[in-house]
C-alpha positions in Angstrom: 53.1 105.0 1.1 56.3 103.2 0.2 58.9 105.1 -1.9 59.5 103.0 -5.1 61.4 105.6 -7.0 64.4 103.3 -7.1 62.4 100.1 -7.7 63.9 97.9 -10.4 62.2 95.1 -12.4 62.4 91.7 -10.8 63.9 88.7 -12.4 61.6 86.3 -14.2 61.3 82.8 -12.7 63.8 80.6 -14.4 64.6 76.9 -14.4 65.1 76.3 -10.7 63.6 73.1 -9.3 61.5 74.0 -6.3 62.0 71.2 -3.7 60.0 70.6 -0.5 59.5 67.7 1.9 56.5 66.3 0.0 56.8 67.6 -3.5 59.2 68.9 -6.1 58.2 71.3 -8.8 60.1 70.9 -12.1 59.9 73.2 -15.1 57.9 71.4 -17.8 59.9 69.1 -20.0 57.5 67.6 -22.5 59.6 64.5 -23.2 60.2 63.8 -19.5 56.8 64.7 -18.1 54.4 64.2 -21.0 53.2 60.7 -20.3 53.0 61.1 -16.6 51.1 64.4 -16.7 48.7 63.0 -19.3 47.9 60.0 -17.1 47.5 62.3 -14.0 45.1 64.9 -15.3 43.8 63.9 -18.8 41.8 61.1 -20.2 38.7 59.2 -18.8 37.6 60.3 -15.4 39.4 63.7 -15.4 36.9 65.8 -17.4 35.9 67.8 -14.3 39.4 69.2 -13.9 39.0 71.2 -17.1 35.4 72.6 -16.6 36.7 76.1 -16.0 40.0 75.9 -18.0 40.5 77.7 -21.3 40.5 74.5 -23.3 38.4 71.3 -23.5 39.3 68.0 -21.9 41.6 65.8 -24.0 40.3 62.3 -24.2 43.7 60.7 -25.1 46.2 61.2 -22.3 49.0 60.7 -24.8 47.9 63.8 -26.8 47.4 66.0 -23.8 51.0 67.2 -23.5 51.0 68.6 -27.1 47.8 70.6 -26.3 49.1 71.8 -23.0 52.6 72.7 -24.2 51.2 74.7 -27.1 48.9 76.7 -24.8 51.7 77.4 -22.3 54.0 78.6 -25.1 51.3 80.7 -26.8 50.5 82.5 -23.5 54.0 82.7 -22.1 53.4 80.6 -19.0 56.2 79.0 -17.0 54.6 75.6 -16.3 55.8 73.6 -13.4 55.2 69.8 -13.0 54.3 68.8 -9.5 56.0 65.5 -8.6 56.0 63.4 -5.5 59.3 64.2 -3.7 59.9 60.5 -2.7 58.7 58.5 -5.7 58.9 61.1 -8.6 55.3 60.3 -9.6 53.7 63.2 -11.6 50.8 64.6 -9.6 49.7 67.7 -11.5 50.8 71.1 -12.8 50.7 74.8 -11.9 52.1 77.7 -13.9 53.4 81.2 -13.3 51.3 83.5 -15.6 50.7 87.2 -16.2 54.4 87.8 -15.5 54.9 91.5 -14.9 58.5 91.9 -13.6 58.4 95.6 -14.0 55.7 95.8 -11.3 56.9 92.8 -9.2 53.7 90.9 -9.9 52.9 87.4 -11.1 50.0 85.0 -11.1 49.7 81.3 -10.3 47.3 79.7 -12.7 46.3 76.7 -14.8 46.4 74.7 -11.6 45.5 71.1 -12.4 45.6 68.6 -9.6 45.2 64.8 -10.2 42.6 63.1 -8.0 45.5 61.9 -5.8 46.8 65.5 -5.3 43.5 67.2 -4.7 42.9 68.2 -1.1 46.3 67.0 0.1 49.2 68.4 2.0 51.3 67.9 -1.2 49.1 70.4 -3.0 49.4 72.9 -0.3 53.2 72.6 -0.2 53.3 73.2 -4.0 51.7 76.6 -3.6 53.9 77.3 -0.6 57.0 76.6 -2.7 55.8 78.8 -5.5 55.2 81.6 -3.0 58.6 81.2 -1.5 60.3 81.4 -4.9 58.4 84.6 -5.8 58.7 86.4 -2.6 61.9 85.1 -1.0 64.1 84.3 -4.0 62.9 86.9 -6.5 61.6 89.7 -4.2 58.2 90.2 -5.9 55.6 92.4 -4.5 52.4 90.6 -5.5 51.2 87.0 -6.1 47.8 86.6 -7.8 45.2 84.0 -8.2 42.3 84.4 -10.6 39.4 82.0 -11.4 36.0 81.8 -12.9 33.6 83.4 -10.4 31.5 80.2 -10.5 34.5 78.0 -9.7 33.7 77.4 -6.0 36.6 74.9 -5.5 39.2 77.4 -6.9 37.8 80.3 -4.8 37.9 78.2 -1.7 41.4 77.0 -2.4 42.6 80.6 -2.9 41.2 81.7 0.4 42.5 78.7 2.2 46.0 79.3 0.9 46.0 82.9 2.1 45.1 84.8 -1.0 42.8 87.7 -0.2 39.6 88.3 -2.3 39.8 91.6 -4.2 36.7 91.6 -6.3 35.0 90.4 -9.5 35.7 91.6 -13.0 32.2 91.2 -14.6 32.0 90.1 -18.3 35.7 89.7 -18.3 36.0 86.9 -20.9 34.1 84.9 -23.4 35.2 81.3 -22.7 33.9 78.2 -24.4 31.0 80.2 -25.8 29.9 81.5 -22.4 30.5 84.6 -20.2 33.2 84.4 -17.5 33.1 86.8 -14.6 36.6 86.6 -13.1 37.2 86.5 -9.3 40.5 88.1 -8.3 42.6 87.1 -5.2 46.1 88.1 -4.3 48.7 88.2 -1.5 51.4 90.9 -1.2 54.9 91.0 0.2 53.4 92.5 3.3 51.0 89.5 3.7 53.7 86.9 2.9 55.5 86.6 6.3 52.3 85.6 8.1 51.1 83.4 5.2 54.5 81.7 5.0 54.6 81.0 8.8 51.1 79.5 8.7 52.1 77.2 5.8 55.2 76.1 7.6 53.4 75.4 10.9 50.6 73.6 9.1 53.0 71.5 6.9 55.0 70.4 10.0 54.8 66.6 10.5 53.7 67.4 14.0 50.4 68.7 12.6 49.4 65.3 11.2 48.4 62.1 12.9 49.7 58.6 12.1 47.0 58.4 9.4 48.1 61.6 7.7 45.1 63.6 8.9 45.6 67.2 9.9 45.2 68.2 13.5 44.6 71.9 12.8 43.4 73.6 9.7 45.7 75.9 7.7 43.4 78.9 8.4 43.8 78.4 12.1 47.5 79.2 11.9 46.7 82.6 10.4 44.0 83.5 13.0 
C-alpha cells in the first residue's frame, strides 16, 4: 500500500483552456457561450439529452443558459464548454464535479453532447483532455464517472472511455419523483498511463479513413 503520509491536497481545476486537435474546452462564460450552448443541447429535438439529468428539458434555448448556470453555481461545478477546435462551434458541455482536492479525487459529470458531438472522435477527445488535466497537470489520484443505473448510453460511454465499473448505490437519490440507483465508474492514476496511451493511439489521424470512420475501436488499444 502506498505511503501517503506526506500527501497534500491537489489544486482545483482553474481557468485553463484545454486544447486538442479536434476540440477546445473553455470554462463556461454565460455571455460568450450561452446562445451556442442553448442551440446545441436545448430546445426542440433535444429532450432525450436530459432524461437522466437533474433538471427537466428547457424548451426555449435562449433560457437554457440561465438554468444551467444557476445549477452549476449551486452545486459548485466547473463547467466546460466543448467547442470545435477549427470553427469554434459550441458542441456540448461537461463539468468537473464532486471536487475533493484533499483526496485527489474529482468527477466528470453533467455531460451533455449535441447530436453532432454524440458518438464522435470529438467527444472522446474532450474526455481525454479532461483526464490529462486532472492526472498530468494537477496530479490527482482518481477520476470518477457516475450515472443513473438505467442510463445505458452513459454506462457504455464510461466503459468505452476506460472508466472501470465499481458497483451500484441502490436507492441513492430521489430524482424527478423517481428512485435513482447510481452506477459508479472510475479510473485511477495507476490506470491512467494505459488509458491515455489508448486514447492517443485511437485519436491518431492514422486510425481514421478518408471518410472519418475509425479503423480500430478504442477498447482494442487497451486490450
